[in-house]
N, C-alpha and C positions, 0 to 999 in steps of 0.2 A: 504494500500500500504506500501510496505517495502522500506525504504530509502536506497539508495546505497551510501556507504561511498566514498567520493571523495578524492583521493590522488594525489598529485602533485609531479612530478619527481624532485629531488633536483637540477639537472643540469638546468632545466627550470627556477627555481627561480634564480639561479646564473646568467644565461644569461639575464633574465629580469632585474635584479638589475644592471648589468653592462651596459646594453643598456640605462636604465634610467639615470645612472650616467654619461654616455658619452653624452647623450642629454643635460643634465644639464650643463656640462662643455662646450659644444659647444655654448650654449646660453650665458653663462657667458663670453666666449671669444669674442663673437660678440659684447656684450655691452662694453667690455673693449677696443675695437678698435674704439670707437666713436671718432669723431673729436672734439678736444678741441678748444675753442675760442682763438684767438691770445692773447698773454700776453699784459698787460697794459704797457705804456712807462716806468713807475716806475719799474715794475717787470723786463722788458727787461734791464734797466740800472743796476739793482741789479745783474742780471745774468751776464752781461758783466763785472762788477767789480769782481764778484766771479771767473769768468774765468781768469781774469787778475791776481788775487791773487794766483790762483792755478798754473798758468804758472810761476809766480815769485817763488813760493815755490819749483817748480820742478828745476828751475835754481839754487836756493840756495842748494838744495839737491845734484845736480850734482857737484857744487863747493866743498861742503864738502867731497863728495866721492873722488874727484880729490886730495884734500889735504891729505886724509887718504891713498890713493893709493901711493902718492909720499912718504909719511912717511914710509909706509910699504916697499916700494922698497929701500929706503935709508937704512933702518935697515937691510934688506936682504943683500945688497951690503957690508954693514959694517961687518956683522957677518959671511957670507958664504965665504968659502975658494976659491971656484971655480966660484965666481960670475962674470958675464960678465960686461964690462963697460956700463955705462948708455948711452942710445940713446937720442938724442935730441927730446924732446917733447914740445909742446906749454905750456906755463905757465898756471896755473889755473886762470880763469877769475872770479873775484868777481862781482856778479850781483848788489851789492849795496842794499840800502834800497828800500822797495816797495813804488813806487809813481804811483798813478793812475790819469790819465787825461782823463775824459770822452770825447767821440767824440763830435765834434761840431754838433749842430742840423742844418738840412737843412732848408732854408726858404720854406714856403708853396708854393710860386710861382715857385721856382726852382724844387721842388719835383713833382709838378703836370704838369709841362711843358713837352710836348712830345719831344723826341729827333729828331733833323733834320738830323742826320747822317744816311746814308744808305737808302736814298729814292729810292724806286724801280721804274724803268722805265716802267715796265709792271707787271701785276699780275703774281704770281708764277705759276698759273695753265695753262698759255698759253705758247706756244712755239713761240719764235721769228723766222721768216723765215731767213734762212741763205742765203747770196748772193752767196756763193760758192757751194751751194748744186746742184748736177747734176739733170737736168730735164729729165724725161723719156718720 
């Protein structure tokens, strides 16, 4: 018997490889969306402190920007011949040094106690009969 040489069309290989790569990416993306466990209290406290530091750094940056804008505007008014008079703007507010006070921990009894506010008179799935509803 004579063997028949098998040839594969180049577009078939390209389509097959792109389909395999797409399937691999879909599988990786599904594993990346797995739910993570909640952070430990220490990690949550560190994250809260980092967020507070970041917020304070943004306030400091805004303060410095305000100072430089005032300086640039004063220089422009001093050197420009046709500069308009300054309008009244609020003074730049210095945020001061960074001070972090962690939030107070809730007692276990208060955290676990159910809220008594908003007690329902009837289940939400039932309709209460209305006294003013017309009867047929």
